[in-house]
N, C-alpha and C positions, 0 to 999 in steps of 0.2 A: 503494500502500499505506498503510496507517497505521502509527499506532506501537505497531499489536499486537504488534510485532517487540518483547517489553519482555525482562526481566532474570532470565525463568524459561526453560525450555529447551522449553517444551511445544510441541508436532506441531502446525502447522499444516494445515489443510484449506482446499481451495480450495473457496468455495462459490459464487463467482461475484458479480457485481454485487448490491446489493440492488435491487428493483423501485420507482422509485419510485410513490407511491398515484396514481390519477388522479383528476382535479377534479371538483369537484361544483357541479351545474350548468351552464351552458354555459362553455365551455372559452375562459380569456382568455390563451392562450397566443399571443404574438408581438406582443400590444399593446403598445403605446410610449406611456409618460409620462412628463412632467420632476417630480423630488422633490425637497426638500432630506435630504440624508441625517444621521441621528441617530449616538446612539453606537453601540459595535462589539458584536456577540453575540457568542456563543458558538457555535463552530462555523465563525468564519470568513465573517459576513454584516454587516454594517452595517443598524441599522433605521430603515426611511423609515413612511410613511405617504400613503397616496392614496387617497381617496372615503373615509375614517373608516375605513379599514382596512391592518392592517400589511402589509410588505412588507420582505424579506428580501433585501438586495442585495448581489450579490458584484461585487469588482473596483471596489469604492470604499472612500470612508473620510469620517470623521466631519466633518462639516461643507461636505461638495462638494455642489454643484448637478448631478444629471447625468438624463441621459435615460435610464430603465431599461425593459431589455425583458422580459416575462413570459415564465419559462420552465415553472414549474408553475404551478396553481391555476385555478381555474375563479370563476365568479357567488357560488356559494353558500358558498366555503371561509372561513376564519376569516381566513386569511392568504395571502398569494402567496409568489413566491420569484422574483427577476427577474437582471438581470445588468446592469450599468451598461455602455451601447455608445455612450454618448458622455456626456465629459465637462464641462460648460458652465463651472464655477467648481473650479477643483481646488485642493485642497490644498498647503500647503508641503510638506508632507511626500510628496507623492507623486514616484517616479521610474521611468523607462522600465525595465518588463522586460527582464531579459538574453536571457530563453528567448523564444525567437518562437511556441514552445507556450502562452505562459501568456496568460491574458486571455479573453473572452467565446467561447463555442464550442471553446476550447482542453481542454487538460491538467486536469485534475482534481484534480492532485498539489501543484500551489502555489497558496494562497490572497491571499499578500499580496506575489508580488514587484515590484509596482506601488507597494509602500510603503518607504520609507526602513528599513536595520535598525534605529537606535535605537528609532525609531516602531514598527516591529514588534512590539517588546520593551515599549513601553510599552503597547500594545493589550492584549497577552495581559495583563500584570498588571492593568489595569482589568478584564479579563472574571475573571481571579482572583479579584480584590474585590469585583466584583459579584456572581458565584456566593455567596462568603462570607457575603454580608450576606445577601442573598436566600433561601439554604436554612439559612444555620446561625445569621443574626442576628449574625455576627463582622464587625466594623469596625475593617476592617484594610486599610493599605495595602501594596502589592505591588510591590519591584520583581525584574525577570527576571533574570539573570545570563547570562552566555554561557558556552558549555563549547568547550574550548579542542578545536581538532581540524579545524575547517573556516575558508572563506577568506572572510572576508565573507559567509561566509553560505549560501556553494555547498560543493563538493565534499564533503558529509557524509555523505552517505547509502552507507554501505556494503550493506544489502542492498535490493534492489528487486525486486517481482515483476512482470513483465509481463504485460498481457493478448494472446493472440493473436488474431488475428481468421482470416477462414473462408480468406484465401489464405495462409493461415500466416506471416504477420510479426507480431512484437512491436511492441507499442504499450502507451500505457497510456491510460484511459478518461476523458472528460470527468467532469464534475460530476454524480453522481447519475443516471449512463447504463450503456447496455448495450453502445455502442459500442464500439469500439477505433479509437484514433487513433493511425496511425501517425508516430513521431517519429522527428526527426533528431537531436536533442541531450536532454542532461537535466543542466540545471547543479551541479543538487542532490543529482546521483551522483555517487559515487567514480569519478575517472578510469578506476581498474580495471574497473570495472565495465563501461562502453559498450568499453571498449581489450578485454573477450570477444569482441567482434563479434555478441553479440546479436541487435541490430538487423538484421545482413546476414542473417543466417542463417535458413534456412525452417523453420517450427515447425509442420509441418502434422501433424495429428494429438493436439499437445497442447493444452488449454483455456490454460493458462498456464506460464511459465517463471520461475523462481526465479534471481536471480545474487547470488553472496554472496563477496564480498572481506573477507577474514580479518582481524583486528588480528592475530594470531599469526605472521603470515609464510604461504608458502607459496602456490598457483596460485589464483586466480579459480575458484569450482566454480557449474558451470550444473545447475540440476535441471530438466528438463521436467516438468510437473504434467498430468496426473497421474504418479505415478512407481511404477514398480512394486514391490511390496514388498521390501525389504532395498538397495534401491538408493540410496538417499539416502546420500552421504556423513557425515563427521566431519567436524568442523575444529577448529581452536585459536584462541580468542580468548586475547587475554592481555590483563591490568589491570596499568598500571603508576600508583600512585596515590601522592599523597606521605605516606601512612602504611600501606600493604599493597602486594605486589607478588606475581603468581600467575598460572598461566594455567589455560585450562577447557577440557576436551573438551564442544562442541555439536554437535548435529544442522544441519547443514547449511539445514535447515527449522524447526528451533525455534526459540524466542523469545529473542531476545538485543537490547541496545540499539544502534540501528543507528548513531549518531553514533557516531563512534571515541574520543569524548573521555568519553562518558557514563559507561558501567561505573564508571573510575577513579573519575569526580566525584562520583559518589552513594555509592561504597563510601567514600572522606574524609567526605564530610558524614552519612552513618550512624554512622561511628565515631564523630565528633566529638559528634555531638549525645548519642549513647545513652551514651558513654565505658566500656566494657564492662570488668570489672573480674575480677580472676583469681577462679575458683571461681564466678561467677554463673552462673545456668542462664539459657539463649535460646531465645526461639520464634520460627523461621524461618517464616513462615505464605506461601504460594504460591511456594514457595523456587526452584523451575526448579532449575539445574544446580548450586545452591550458591554463587550470588554474592557474596550476603551471608553464608550460612553458613559458608562457610571462613575468610576472614577474621575475624569474630566466635567462631569457634571458636581460630584461632590467639592471639584477645584474653584469652580468658578460661582457656585453657589445659586442661590434662590433670585438673586439680582441678574445672573446670568442666562444663559439658553444655549441646550445643545439639540441640534438636529439628527437622527439617528437614522440612514436611510441603508435599506437591506431588501433584498429580493424575494427571500425566502420568507412565506408566511407565518411558516411555524416557527422559526426564527425569530421575528419581529414579536409575535405570542411570548414570548420567552424573554424578549429583551423589554417586552411593558412589565412584565410579572419582576425579572429583575432589576429595574428601575425603582419598585415599590414606590414610594411616597415623594420622591425627586419628579413635581410637576411641570419643573423645566425642564425634562427628556421631551421630546416629541419622536414617534418612531414611524416612521412612513415606510409601509410595504410596499416598494414600487423597485423597478431598476434604477440605477442611478443614473444613469445618461438623462432617463426620461427626466427624474426629479433635478436636475441641475439645468435642461432646458424648458421646463415649467414652473420653476420656481416663482413664485410673485415678487416682485420688484421691491413691492411695501415690504415686505418680509424677511427676504433674504438677496437684498441685494448686494451686502457683502458679507464678512466673514472674520473674525478675527484670526481664528485658528482650526485648520482643515486634518481630519486624519484621513489616510489611503490607507486599507487593506485590501487589497485585492485580490483574485482567487489567483492561480500561476500565469493566468494570459496577459495579466498586468491592467492598468487603468485605461491607458490610450489614448489618441491624440484627443480625441474630443471630450472625454474628462479632465483631462489636463487643463485645456484651454477653458476649459468653463469655471473650473478650481483658480485658474488664475485671475479672470473677471471678477470673482469675489473679494479679490484684493486680500489677500490674508497677510498676516504678518508671517505666518510660520506656518507649513506645511510637513507632517510627518507621515513619511510614505513606510508602511509594512511590508517588505516584501518577498517569498520565497524563490524568487526567480531571478538569476543577475542579467540577463538578457533581457528580460521585459523591462525592470530596474531601469536600465542603460537606454535602453529605446526610450522609456519615458521621460528621461531626465531631460532626454535631447528634446523633447516636446515642449517641456519646462521650460527649458532655456530661450526657444523661440518664443514662448509667451512673457518672458520677462521673471524667469527665477531660474537659481542657480544652485547648485547645492551645494550646500552646508557641511554638517556633519553628516558621517558616514557609519556606523556601526554595525559589523558582522558577527554575527554569532553562530557556533558549531551546535543546532540545536536539534542535528541529525548523526551523530557520530557514526561512523563504521560507513557510511554515504556519502555522494555526491551533493547531496543539498547542502543549501545554506540559506541561513536568514538574513536579511539585511534591515536596516531602518537608516532611512534617508532624511534629512531634515533641508526643505528647500526653503530660499529665504528671496524676497524681491530684488531684484538687480539694482 
């Protein structure tokens, strides 16, 4: 499961794995050759070249020499995908994977179990910096910070969606594959997830099964997918940060940060960067169940106003509940683009602060330009995809806003995913 389980409460829908594209020309799948491995690329791969063609190689590190086995691509494709099946010259940053299922042909959930944890963060910083430069022309080094709550990069995933095979066994999928790999362990999962017995039970008739270990206490929740209408329970998630503490009701299949320390860490950073003042007007876009809207409302007080916009109706219902008696929070169940295009000029022609926490695809040009027209003194952009963030930073510069602070977090250890919080200021 990707980090789509974000800080919003939007309901997830099981769509199955994406179908890999077929090869063009004669298939090269299975061919093995030696390559010198180059820089890390966005997506958990490193870049190599063979016979003048780019090869994206998994399970390797920059500077290594490996034997790579082609997993996707044909003689007429512009690039190939491959796994490093033998390491001829290992990097000093290489370590033995903890999980038996990590490696070529194994589970696709962890990209970098073969990489020292500190080196993983350096690689993620390099990826973010490369995307900023390539897509936005921003030259900046990026340090990726740890998030409290894991144990040396393990035991952090509180939400796991397992696939189910034809025999009814729960497992995980190899990279870019329809197959289901029955597993015996998952070191990155919260121990409570596996203690639920999900791997031993028979899930015949289900396409997938979600397991959630809530941070606010209570029992682990197990939800077979597809779930009957009205059968998905709610859970309580607790946020205890240095600057704010509170609880949120969330659907068990809604979006929430999967790392136990992420929500509190991000709330702290957003509050510190925006420095909301009593009486200010705040726009929280892609607000989910109110992770940012509620603490921001406490900061601006009854003399201020918070408009929380979220496209998922269930998430909005929960956001209203989570707002409690904070009557100065208004929750709007609608698409962000539609609200920004139709907001009454008498009420929200301007905003002091804006929070953007979009899905992996990013906010996009129309949203960025609409936000700029509100002339906020600062915008906090919470992003789980560095390429989408960099693209949107380019749009923001064209609209009169430049990148101020940028903090990157290792909220998904052992994977290539990285979370960034960028602050935009008017030029």
